C-alpha positions in Angstrom: 62.8 -14.8 13.5 63.8 -11.7 15.2 61.8 -10.1 17.7 61.5 -6.8 15.3 60.1 -9.1 12.3 57.4 -10.8 14.7 56.4 -6.9 15.6 55.8 -6.2 12.4 53.7 -8.9 11.3 51.6 -8.9 14.2 51.5 -4.9 13.8 50.4 -5.7 10.1 48.0 -7.8 11.3 46.3 -5.5 13.5 46.0 -2.8 11.0 44.5 -5.0 8.6 41.7 -5.8 11.1 41.5 -2.0 11.9 41.0 -1.6 8.4 38.2 -4.1 7.8 36.7 -3.0 11.0 36.3 0.5 10.3 35.1 -0.2 7.0 32.2 -2.0 8.4 31.2 0.5 10.4 31.2 2.8 7.9 29.1 1.0 5.9 26.8 0.4 8.8 27.0 4.0 9.4 26.0 5.0 6.0 23.1 2.6 6.2 21.6 3.6 9.1 21.6 7.0 7.7 20.2 6.2 4.6 17.4 4.2 6.6 17.1 7.1 8.6 15.7 9.4 5.5 13.0 7.1 5.0 9.7 7.2 6.3 8.7 4.1 7.7 5.5 3.3 6.7 2.8 1.0 7.1 -1.3 0.4 6.0 -3.9 -0.8 7.7 -7.5 -1.8 6.8 -10.5 -2.9 9.7 -13.9 -3.0 10.1 -16.0 -0.3 12.1 -18.9 -1.6 12.4 -20.4 -1.7 9.1 -17.8 0.3 7.6 -14.0 -0.4 6.7 -11.3 2.0 7.4 -8.4 2.5 5.8 -5.2 3.9 8.4 -1.9 5.1 6.9 0.6 5.1 9.6 4.1 6.7 9.9 6.5 5.6 12.9 9.5 6.9 11.4 11.5 10.3 12.4 10.8 11.9 9.0 7.7 12.5 7.0 6.0 10.7 4.0 5.2 12.9 0.8 2.7 12.3 -2.3 0.9 9.4 -0.6 -1.3 7.4 -3.0 -3.4 4.8 -2.0 -6.0 2.5 -4.3 -8.2 0.4 -2.7 -10.2 -2.2 -4.0 -13.3 -4.0 -1.7 -14.0 -7.5 -3.5 -17.2 -8.9 -3.3 -17.8 -12.8 -5.0 -20.8 -14.2 -7.1 -21.1 -16.3 -4.7 -22.3 -14.4 -2.0 -24.3 -12.0 -4.7 -24.4 -12.0 -8.7 -23.3 -8.8 -10.3 -26.6 -7.9 -11.3 -28.1 -8.0 -8.1 -25.4 -6.1 -6.9 -25.9 -3.7 -9.6 -29.5 -3.1 -8.8 -29.1 -2.8 -5.1 -26.4 -0.3 -5.2 -25.6 1.3 -8.6 -27.9 3.5 -10.4 -29.0 3.1 -14.0 -27.3 5.0 -16.5 -23.6 4.4 -15.4 -21.4 3.5 -17.7 -19.0 1.9 -15.4 -21.3 -0.5 -14.4 -20.0 -3.2 -17.5 -17.0 -3.0 -15.9 -17.8 -5.7 -13.4 -20.0 -8.0 -15.5 -16.7 -9.8 -16.7 -15.8 -11.0 -13.3 -12.2 -12.0 -12.2 -12.1 -15.7 -10.8 -15.8 -15.0 -9.8 -14.9 -11.6 -7.6 -15.7 -8.0 -8.9 -14.6 -5.1 -7.2 -15.5 -1.5 -6.1 -12.3 0.9 -5.7 -12.0 4.0 -3.9 -8.7 6.3 -4.4 -7.3 8.7 -1.5 -4.0 11.3 -1.8 -2.4 12.9 1.1 0.4 15.4 0.1 2.1 14.2 3.6 1.6 12.1 6.2 4.3 13.8 9.3 6.8 11.8 10.8 5.0 10.1 14.3 1.4 10.3 12.8 -1.4 8.6 11.4 -4.8 8.9 9.1 -7.3 7.1 8.6 -10.5 7.4 6.1 -13.4 5.9 5.3 -13.9 4.7 2.0 -17.2 5.0 0.1 -17.9 1.1 -0.3 -21.4 -0.2 -0.2 -20.6 -3.1 2.3 -18.3 -4.6 3.6 -16.0 -6.8 1.4 -14.9 -10.2 1.4 -11.5 -8.9 0.7 -9.6 -5.8 0.3 -6.2 -5.0 -2.6 -4.7 -1.9 -1.5 -1.8 -0.4 -4.1 0.3 1.8 -1.7 2.8 4.5 -3.0 4.6 7.5 -1.1 7.3 9.7 -1.8 10.6 9.8 0.2 12.5 13.6 1.0 14.7 12.8 -2.0 11.3 12.2 -5.0 11.9 8.4 -4.8 8.7 6.7 -5.3 7.9 3.4 -3.6 5.0 1.1 -3.4 3.5 -1.8 -1.8 0.5 -3.9 -2.2 -1.4 -5.2 1.0 -3.9 -8.1 0.7 -7.0 -8.4 3.6 -9.1 -10.9 4.1 -12.2 -11.3 6.5 -11.3 -13.0 9.8 -14.7 -14.3 11.5 -12.2 -15.5 14.6 -11.0 -12.2 15.3 -13.7 -10.3 16.7 -11.8 -6.8 17.3 -11.8 -5.6 13.7 -12.7 -8.5 11.5 -9.8 -8.0 8.7 -6.5 -10.4 8.6 -3.4 -9.5 7.0 -3.1 -12.2 4.0 0.1 -11.0 2.3 2.3 -7.9 1.7 4.6 -7.8 -1.7 7.3 -6.9 -2.2 8.4 -7.6 1.3 10.4 -4.5 1.9 9.3 -1.3 -0.1 10.3 -1.3 -3.5 11.1 2.0 -6.1 8.7 2.1 -9.1 8.2 5.1 -11.4 4.9 6.7 -10.4 1.6 4.8 -10.8 -1.9 5.9 -12.0 -4.7 4.6 -13.3 -7.3 5.8 -16.0 -10.6 3.9 -16.2 -9.5 0.4 -17.2 -5.5 0.7 -17.1 -2.6 1.0 -14.5 -0.1 3.4 -15.8 3.5 4.0 -15.5 5.0 7.1 -15.4 7.9 7.6 -17.6 6.6 4.8 -20.3 8.1 2.3 -17.9 6.8 -0.9 -17.4 4.7 -1.9 -14.4 6.1 -4.2 -11.9 5.4 -7.9 -11.9 3.5 -8.2 -9.3 0.9 -5.1 -9.7 0.6 -6.8 -13.2 -0.3 -10.0 -12.0 -1.9 -9.6 -8.8 -3.6 -6.2 -9.0 -4.6 -5.1 -12.4 -6.8 -8.1 -13.2 -9.0 -7.2 -10.2 -9.0 -3.3 -11.1 -10.0 -3.9 -14.5 -12.8 -5.7 -12.8 -14.0 -3.0 -11.2 -16.0 0.4 -10.6 -15.4 3.8 -8.9 -17.5 4.2 -5.4 -18.6 7.3 -6.8 -21.1 5.7 -8.5 -22.4 3.9 -5.7 -25.2 5.5 -3.6 -22.9 4.9 -0.7 -19.8 6.4 -2.5 -22.3 9.0 -3.1 -23.4 10.3 0.1 -19.4 9.5 1.4 -18.3 12.0 -0.8 -19.9 15.2 0.8 -18.2 13.8 4.2 -14.7 14.9 5.7 -13.3 11.7 5.7 -9.9 12.1 7.1 -8.8 11.8 10.9 -5.7 12.3 12.1 -4.0 11.2 15.2 -0.5 10.1 16.5 1.1 7.1 15.4 
């Protein structure tokens, strides 16, 4: 094989390597550009004295839009039975009382719902749900839209951690682990609904809906009525 032939083979190999590397670089740049269009959001629920506080934090470089947070405080019949809870915290005459008579695995819940038009980049907002007392566990359905109008969701589960003296809660799980697209999810008195007649994501149907069906709105509790007259949002840098 002469020198020219060897040179052509080497040149072909180098060209092929260059093409592969260039493709990988372009692919990675495209991925980074796509990720740059997404806010970096996460949620926290902490116990502050005798109250719970929910925070939505955006550590990304772009804002998040149309944020929705549906949070449930769980209570168990082993700690306080339903009728005792209703007698202590919910006035007579509210038809919603019947929602928690049938518990789910012994749990009944109080829910509160928050919405924010936008959470700017590098900002966080903290709110105080109107729960009558500290829950044993908290379940949070979190949604937001990016700048393209795509809707995303996650489910957070927090539980009391008596070893933690600072906030009293531990993050049990987040599902899915990464943000996932879904149609916007709304709720009625008894059901969660996905827009555009689409199905609810399986994890919401399995892990969130059963608890929501055994919950009452915080607004009918004494704490919720009082809380409704107060400004609950606190904004700060993330």
